[in-house]
N, CA, C and O atoms as a GROMACS GRO file, in nm:
protein
  268
    1MET      N    1  -0.312  -0.849   2.912
    1MET     CA    2  -0.415  -0.754   2.944
    1MET      C    3  -0.501  -0.731   2.820
    1MET      O    4  -0.451  -0.715   2.709
    2THR      N    5  -0.628  -0.730   2.841
    2THR     CA    6  -0.722  -0.701   2.733
    2THR      C    7  -0.795  -0.572   2.765
    2THR      O    8  -0.782  -0.517   2.875
    3ARG      N    9  -0.870  -0.524   2.669
    3ARG     CA   10  -0.944  -0.400   2.696
    3ARG      C   11  -1.055  -0.422   2.797
    3ARG      O   12  -1.107  -0.327   2.855
    4TRP      N   13  -1.092  -0.548   2.818
    4TRP     CA   14  -1.201  -0.577   2.912
    4TRP      C   15  -1.153  -0.576   3.057
    4TRP      O   16  -1.229  -0.541   3.147
    5ASN      N   17  -1.027  -0.613   3.080
    5ASN     CA   18  -0.978  -0.613   3.218
    5ASN      C   19  -0.872  -0.506   3.241
    5ASN      O   20  -0.802  -0.510   3.342
    6ALA      N   21  -0.859  -0.411   3.150
    6ALA     CA   22  -0.758  -0.306   3.165
    6ALA      C   23  -0.784  -0.220   3.288
    6ALA      O   24  -0.690  -0.172   3.351
    7TYR      N   25  -0.909  -0.201   3.321
    7TYR     CA   26  -0.943  -0.115   3.436
    7TYR      C   27  -0.895  -0.175   3.567
    7TYR      O   28  -0.887  -0.105   3.668
    8GLN      N   29  -0.862  -0.304   3.567
    8GLN     CA   30  -0.815  -0.368   3.689
    8GLN      C   31  -0.667  -0.337   3.715
    8GLN      O   32  -0.617  -0.362   3.825
    9ARG      N   33  -0.599  -0.284   3.615
    9ARG     CA   34  -0.456  -0.253   3.629
    9ARG      C   35  -0.439  -0.109   3.677
    9ARG      O   36  -0.533  -0.030   3.680
   10SER      N   37  -0.316  -0.079   3.716
   10SER     CA   38  -0.287   0.059   3.758
   10SER      C   39  -0.292   0.151   3.637
   10SER      O   40  -0.286   0.106   3.522
   11SER      N   41  -0.304   0.279   3.664
   11SER     CA   42  -0.313   0.375   3.553
   11SER      C   43  -0.185   0.374   3.470
   11SER      O   44  -0.190   0.392   3.348
   12TYR      N   45  -0.070   0.354   3.534
   12TYR     CA   46   0.056   0.348   3.461
   12TYR      C   47   0.060   0.226   3.368
   12TYR      O   48   0.101   0.237   3.253
   13GLU      N   49   0.016   0.111   3.418
   13GLU     CA   50   0.012  -0.010   3.335
   13GLU      C   51  -0.084   0.008   3.218
   13GLU      O   52  -0.056  -0.037   3.106
   14GLN      N   53  -0.197   0.071   3.244
   14GLN     CA   54  -0.292   0.098   3.135
   14GLN      C   55  -0.229   0.189   3.031
   14GLN      O   56  -0.244   0.167   2.910
   15LEU      N   57  -0.159   0.292   3.077
   15LEU     CA   58  -0.095   0.387   2.987
   15LEU      C   59   0.009   0.317   2.899
   15LEU      O   60   0.011   0.337   2.778
   16THR      N   61   0.094   0.237   2.961
   16THR     CA   62   0.197   0.167   2.882
   16THR      C   63   0.134   0.066   2.787
   16THR      O   64   0.181   0.049   2.674
   17PHE      N   65   0.029   0.000   2.831
   17PHE     CA   66  -0.040  -0.095   2.744
   17PHE      C   67  -0.094  -0.026   2.620
   17PHE      O   68  -0.076  -0.074   2.508
   18HIS      N   69  -0.160   0.087   2.640
   18HIS     CA   70  -0.218   0.158   2.527
   18HIS      C   71  -0.111   0.220   2.438
   18HIS      O   72  -0.129   0.228   2.316
   19ARG      N   73   0.000   0.263   2.496
   19ARG     CA   74   0.112   0.313   2.415
   19ARG      C   75   0.166   0.202   2.325
   19ARG      O   76   0.191   0.225   2.206
   20GLU      N   77   0.183   0.084   2.382
   20GLU     CA   78   0.233  -0.029   2.302
   20GLU      C   79   0.136  -0.064   2.190
   20GLU      O   80   0.176  -0.092   2.078
   21ARG      N   81   0.007  -0.063   2.223
   21ARG     CA   82  -0.095  -0.093   2.121
   21ARG      C   83  -0.092   0.009   2.008
   21ARG      O   84  -0.101  -0.027   1.891
   22ARG      N   85  -0.079   0.137   2.043
   22ARG     CA   86  -0.073   0.241   1.941
   22ARG      C   87   0.053   0.228   1.857
   22ARG      O   88   0.049   0.249   1.735
   23ALA      N   89   0.166   0.193   1.920
   23ALA     CA   90   0.290   0.176   1.846
   23ALA      C   91   0.277   0.060   1.746
   23ALA      O   92   0.321   0.070   1.632
   24LEU      N   93   0.216  -0.050   1.790
   24LEU     CA   94   0.194  -0.163   1.700
   24LEU      C   95   0.101  -0.125   1.585
   24LEU      O   96   0.122  -0.166   1.471
   25ALA      N   97  -0.001  -0.047   1.615
   25ALA     CA   98  -0.094  -0.004   1.510
   25ALA      C   99  -0.023   0.085   1.409
   25ALA      O  100  -0.048   0.075   1.289
   26ARG      N  101   0.066   0.174   1.457
   26ARG     CA  102   0.142   0.259   1.364
   26ARG      C  103   0.233   0.176   1.275
   26ARG      O  104   0.244   0.202   1.156
   27GLU      N  105   0.298   0.075   1.333
   27GLU     CA  106   0.385  -0.013   1.254
   27GLU      C  107   0.305  -0.087   1.148
   27GLU      O  108   0.348  -0.098   1.034
   28ASP      N  109   0.190  -0.139   1.187
   28ASP     CA  110   0.104  -0.210   1.091
   28ASP      C  111   0.059  -0.117   0.979
   28ASP      O  112   0.059  -0.156   0.862
   29ALA      N  113   0.020   0.005   1.014
   29ALA     CA  114  -0.024   0.100   0.913
   29ALA      C  115   0.089   0.136   0.818
   29ALA      O  116   0.068   0.146   0.697
   30ALA      N  117   0.209   0.153   0.872
   30ALA     CA  118   0.325   0.185   0.787
   30ALA      C  119   0.357   0.068   0.694
   30ALA      O  120   0.388   0.089   0.577
   31ARG      N  121   0.348  -0.054   0.746
   31ARG     CA  122   0.376  -0.171   0.664
   31ARG      C  123   0.273  -0.184   0.552
   31ARG      O  124   0.309  -0.211   0.437
   32LEU      N  125   0.147  -0.167   0.585
   32LEU     CA  126   0.042  -0.176   0.483
   32LEU      C  127   0.055  -0.064   0.380
   32LEU      O  128   0.030  -0.085   0.262
   33ASN      N  129   0.094   0.055   0.426
   33ASN     CA  130   0.115   0.166   0.334
   33ASN      C  131   0.229   0.136   0.237
   33ASN      O  132   0.221   0.170   0.119
   34ALA      N  133   0.335   0.073   0.288
   34ALA     CA  134   0.447   0.037   0.200
   34ALA      C  135   0.402  -0.065   0.096
   34ALA      O  136   0.441  -0.055  -0.021
   35HIS      N  137   0.323  -0.163   0.137
   35HIS     CA  138   0.271  -0.262   0.041
   35HIS      C  139   0.183  -0.195  -0.063
   35HIS      O  140   0.193  -0.225  -0.182
   36ALA      N  141   0.096  -0.105  -0.019
   36ALA     CA  142   0.006  -0.036  -0.112
   36ALA      C  143   0.085   0.048  -0.211
   36ALA      O  144   0.051   0.054  -0.329
   37SER      N  145   0.190   0.113  -0.165
   37SER     CA  146   0.273   0.194  -0.254
   37SER      C  147   0.342   0.105  -0.357
   37SER      O  148   0.353   0.141  -0.474
   38GLY      N  149   0.388  -0.010  -0.312
   38GLY     CA  150   0.452  -0.104  -0.405
   38GLY      C  151   0.356  -0.153  -0.511
   38GLY      O  152   0.390  -0.159  -0.629
   39PHE      N  153   0.234  -0.190  -0.470
   39PHE     CA  154   0.135  -0.236  -0.566
   39PHE      C  155   0.096  -0.124  -0.662
   39PHE      O  156   0.073  -0.149  -0.780
   40SER      N  157   0.088  -0.002  -0.611
   40SER     CA  158   0.055   0.113  -0.696
   40SER      C  159   0.162   0.134  -0.802
   40SER      O  160   0.131   0.161  -0.918
   41ALA      N  161   0.288   0.121  -0.762
   41ALA     CA  162   0.397   0.137  -0.858
   41ALA      C  163   0.392   0.029  -0.965
   41ALA      O  164   0.416   0.056  -1.083
   42ILE      N  165   0.360  -0.093  -0.925
   42ILE     CA  166   0.349  -0.203  -1.022
   42ILE      C  167   0.236  -0.176  -1.121
   42ILE      O  168   0.254  -0.192  -1.241
   43GLN      N  169   0.121  -0.133  -1.069
   43GLN     CA  170   0.007  -0.103  -1.157
   43GLN      C  171   0.041   0.010  -1.253
   43GLN      O  172   0.004   0.006  -1.370
   44LYS      N  173   0.111   0.111  -1.203
   44LYS     CA  174   0.148   0.225  -1.288
   44LYS      C  175   0.241   0.178  -1.400
   44LYS      O  176   0.224   0.219  -1.515
   45GLN      N  177   0.338   0.094  -1.367
   45GLN     CA  178   0.430   0.045  -1.469
   45GLN      C  179   0.358  -0.042  -1.572
   45GLN      O  180   0.390  -0.037  -1.690
   46GLN      N  181   0.261  -0.121  -1.528
   46GLN     CA  182   0.183  -0.202  -1.621
   46GLN      C  183   0.102  -0.114  -1.714
   46GLN      O  184   0.092  -0.143  -1.833
   47ALA      N  185   0.044  -0.007  -1.662
   47ALA     CA  186  -0.034   0.085  -1.745
   47ALA      C  187   0.055   0.154  -1.848
   47ALA      O  188   0.016   0.170  -1.964
   48ILE      N  189   0.175   0.194  -1.806
   48ILE     CA  190   0.269   0.256  -1.899
   48ILE      C  191   0.308   0.155  -2.007
   48ILE      O  192   0.315   0.190  -2.124
   49GLY      N  193   0.332   0.032  -1.966
   49GLY     CA  194   0.367  -0.073  -2.063
   49GLY      C  195   0.256  -0.098  -2.163
   49GLY      O  196   0.282  -0.114  -2.282
   50MET      N  197   0.132  -0.101  -2.116
   50MET     CA  198   0.019  -0.122  -2.208
   50MET      C  199   0.006  -0.004  -2.304
   50MET      O  200  -0.027  -0.023  -2.421
   51GLY      N  201   0.032   0.116  -2.256
   51GLY     CA  202   0.029   0.234  -2.343
   51GLY      C  203   0.137   0.226  -2.449
   51GLY      O  204   0.113   0.261  -2.565
   52ASP      N  205   0.255   0.180  -2.411
   52ASP     CA  206   0.364   0.165  -2.507
   52ASP      C  207   0.328   0.062  -2.614
   52ASP      O  208   0.352   0.084  -2.733
   53ILE      N  209   0.270  -0.049  -2.572
   53ILE     CA  210   0.231  -0.153  -2.668
   53ILE      C  211   0.126  -0.101  -2.763
   53ILE      O  212   0.134  -0.123  -2.884
   54SER      N  213   0.025  -0.031  -2.710
   54SER     CA  214  -0.081   0.024  -2.795
   54SER      C  215  -0.024   0.124  -2.894
   54SER      O  216  -0.063   0.126  -3.011
   55SER      N  217   0.068   0.206  -2.848
   55SER     CA  218   0.131   0.306  -2.936
   55SER      C  219   0.211   0.237  -3.046
   55SER      O  220   0.206   0.279  -3.161
   56ARG      N  221   0.284   0.134  -3.012
   56ARG     CA  222   0.363   0.063  -3.113
   56ARG      C  223   0.274  -0.004  -3.216
   56ARG      O  224   0.305  -0.003  -3.336
   57ILE      N  225   0.163  -0.063  -3.171
   57ILE     CA  226   0.070  -0.127  -3.265
   57ILE      C  227   0.011  -0.023  -3.359
   57ILE      O  228   0.002  -0.045  -3.479
   58ALA      N  229  -0.030   0.091  -3.303
   58ALA     CA  230  -0.088   0.198  -3.386
   58ALA      C  231   0.014   0.249  -3.487
   58ALA      O  232  -0.020   0.270  -3.603
   59MET      N  233   0.137   0.269  -3.444
   59MET     CA  234   0.241   0.317  -3.537
   59MET      C  235   0.267   0.213  -3.645
   59MET      O  236   0.287   0.249  -3.761
   60ALA      N  237   0.268   0.086  -3.609
   60ALA     CA  238   0.291  -0.019  -3.709
   60ALA      C  239   0.178  -0.020  -3.811
   60ALA      O  240   0.203  -0.040  -3.930
   61ARG      N  241   0.054   0.000  -3.768
   61ARG     CA  242  -0.059   0.004  -3.861
   61ARG      C  243  -0.050   0.125  -3.953
   61ARG      O  244  -0.077   0.114  -4.073
   62ILE      N  245  -0.012   0.240  -3.898
   62ILE     CA  246   0.002   0.360  -3.982
   62ILE      C  247   0.109   0.340  -4.087
   62ILE      O  248   0.090   0.374  -4.204
   63ILE      N  249   0.222   0.285  -4.046
   63ILE     CA  250   0.332   0.263  -4.139
   63ILE      C  251   0.293   0.161  -4.245
   63ILE      O  252   0.326   0.178  -4.362
   64SER      N  253   0.223   0.055  -4.206
   64SER     CA  254   0.185  -0.048  -4.304
   64SER      C  255   0.082   0.006  -4.403
   64SER      O  256   0.078  -0.041  -4.517
   65LYS      N  257  -0.001   0.102  -4.364
   65LYS     CA  258  -0.099   0.160  -4.456
   65LYS      C  259  -0.031   0.251  -4.557
   65LYS      O  260  -0.081   0.266  -4.669
   66ARG      N  261   0.080   0.313  -4.522
   66ARG     CA  262   0.153   0.400  -4.613
   66ARG      C  263   0.219   0.321  -4.725
   66ARG      O  264   0.229   0.369  -4.838
   67VAL      N  265   0.264   0.203  -4.694
   67VAL     CA  266   0.340   0.123  -4.792
   67VAL      C  267   0.249   0.052  -4.885
   67VAL      O  268   0.295  -0.020  -4.973
   0.00000   0.00000   0.00000
């Protein structure tokens, strides 16, 4: 059944069809949200890592200037 010929079906069949479509859309949205959260966590960890590296370089330069 497509949205173009849905009107040819009974109201119950249309209802179940649209329920199934909405359920699939919710599953897809949840899956994409999980992927986005995972990528966000990776980016956050990379940013923290870059901050740590920058901090270590700065501390090494400060220490080397003292000596």
